[in-house]
N, C-alpha and C positions, 0 to 999 in steps of 0.2 A: 499393555498398550492397545490402543484402538485397532481394531481388525477389520479392514475394508477390502473390498473386492478390487478396488482400483481408485485412483485419485477423483475421478467423476463421481463416484458413489460417496467418497469421504465429503467433498466439497458440498454436496447436495444434501447430505444428513446433517452436516454441521450448520448449514444455513437453516434447514428447517428446525433443528435444535434450538438454535440461537433466537429465532422469532418466537417459539414456544416458551422458553426460558425468559425472554425480556417480556411477554405478556404476564408471566407470574410475578414479576417484579420491575413494574414500568420505572422509567427515568433513572435506572441505574445499569451501570455496565454489566454485561453477562460473563460471570467468571468462565475463564477458557476450559478448567478442568470439570466444570459441570456441564458446560456445552458438550464437551467431548465424550463425557460419561453417558450423556443420553443418546447422541449420535452412535456411539458404539453400541448401545443396547438396541438401537434401531436396527443396526446392520447385521446384529445377531439374529433379530426377527425375521429379517429377510423379506419384508413386506415392500414390493416395488411401488406402491402408491405413495410411501413416504419419500423415496428418492425422486421419484417424478415430480412430486410437488415441490420438493426443495430446489431441484434442478431448474425448473420453469421460473420460480420466484427469483432465485439467483441470477439467471438470465436476464429478467426483466430490470432488476436492480444494475447490473452492469451495463445495460444499454441505456439507462436512465442516468447513470453517474451518480446515483446516491446508494446509502446503505440502510439496513433495516431499522437502525435507530432513529434516522429521519423521518422514515415511513410511519413507525410507531408514534413518534412524537410531533410530526409535523414541522414547520418552519420554527426553528428555535430562535429564541430570543439573544440579543448581545449579552453576552456573560463575561465576567473578569477573565477568565482562561484564554478566551478568543481575543481579548483585547490585549493580554500580555504576550500571546503568540505572535500577534501582528505587530506589536511594537518590537519583539526580537527579531522578526524578519527585517524591519526597517533598519535595526542597528547592523545587521549582517550585511546589508546591500552594499555599503562601500567597500568591504572586504571582498565580497563577490564580483565586483568590478575590478579590484585589483587581480582576483582569481582568473577572470577573462584573459587578461593580459599575461599573466605566468603560465596558464594551462591549456589555452585555447589550442596552441599548436599539438601537444601530445595527444589531446583528447580527439582532434581532428584525424590523427594518424591513426589511433586506436579504432576510431569509427571506420576509416577506410579497411583495416585489416578485416572487420566483421563483414565486409563485403566480398571478401574471397570466397570463392567455391571450394570449401575444404570439407573433408569429411568430420563430423563432430568430435571424433577421438583426436584428429590432427589440430582442428580448432582448439581444443581443450589445452593442448600442449602450446600451440604457438601464442595464443593471446595473452597468457600470464607473462611468457618471455617478452612478447613485444611491448606490453604495458610497462614492464620493469625497465626494458630500454629505452622508451619514450621518455617516460617521467624521469628516469634517472639521468639521461641527457639533459632534461629541461633543468633539473634541480642542480646539475653541475654548471650550466650555463649561467643561471642567476646567482649561484655562488660566486662565480667569477665576476659577474657583474657588480655585485655586492662589494665584493672586496676592492674593485678597482673604484667604487664610489666612494665607500667610507672605510676601508679596511675592515677592522674587527666589528665596528658597529654595522657596518654593511653585512657582514656574515651573519651576525645575530639576528638581523632584521630579516634575512631570507630564510633562516633556520625557522622563524617564528610564522612568517607570512605565508610560506610555500604550504605547510599543512593547513592552516588556518584559512587561507583564501580558497583552497580547493573544498574544504568542508562547507564554507559560506557558499561558494558557487553551487555546489550540489543541492544544499538545503532549500536556497533561494529559488533555484531554477524548478526545482520539483514543488515547491510551495506554490509558485505562481502558476505552474501548469494546473496543479490541482485547484487553485481558486477559479482560473478561467473555465476549466472544464466544468466544475461545479455550478459555477454561475450561468454558464450556457445551457447546461441540462436542465437546471432547476426553472429556466424560462419555460420549459416544455412540461414540467411536472406539477408545477403550482396549480394548473388547471385541472382537467378532466383525468389526465394521466396519473395524477397522483391519487384520485380517488380510485382508479383501477388498480393501483399498486395496493392500496388499503385493502381492497377486496381480494387480491391474490394473497396477500399477507393472511387475511382472515382464513382463507381456504387451507393454507399451510397449517396454522394454528390448530384449526378444526381436525385436519387429518392426523395430526400427532397427537391431539388429545383424545381423539377416538381410540388411537392405537394404545395409548397408555391406559386408558378406562378399562378397554377390553382385557387388557393383560391383567389389570387389579381385580376385575371381576372374576377371571380364571384362577387367580390365586386364593 
């Protein structure tokens, strides 16, 4: 298993490793096991320059709302996978609207629980119990409503729609949020900042490459 000093070092070195590995094989997803193997090797070396480079680059990516694949490849063209994902979200929207009606109250109550000033250990106990109570009560309410509506057919409809609508609500909300954030941030990185990110990325790749070459020369 990878052995890091802390989570900060782990994320920084994994970021640096991902950028370097993607440079070796452009336009392909970086295998997690290879990324972590290189990151773990860098952690054992203990070179602070590697962690610093990865940390700074990762912070720039998070601020811009983009990832390394986007910086490496630039603006991507429309592809079949993106079209299918968009169509899938469109199909889920009606169920997400049903999910608003079925789950809005328990979601709101759960959110209010998070605002209580409780110790983390207490919150870890309270939150699962509160969630189970709120969503369990909502489920029972809709079961009764479904039975009063169409008896057995209403019960079946609730059994199907309750989990499906929650799943659709979460997926659609998350995807729309990511699309809006990505569109907003890309407005700022299509210009000069995108070039700056490319320069920052090149510095990370060069730092990792120098370390790898130095180790190979020593061997």
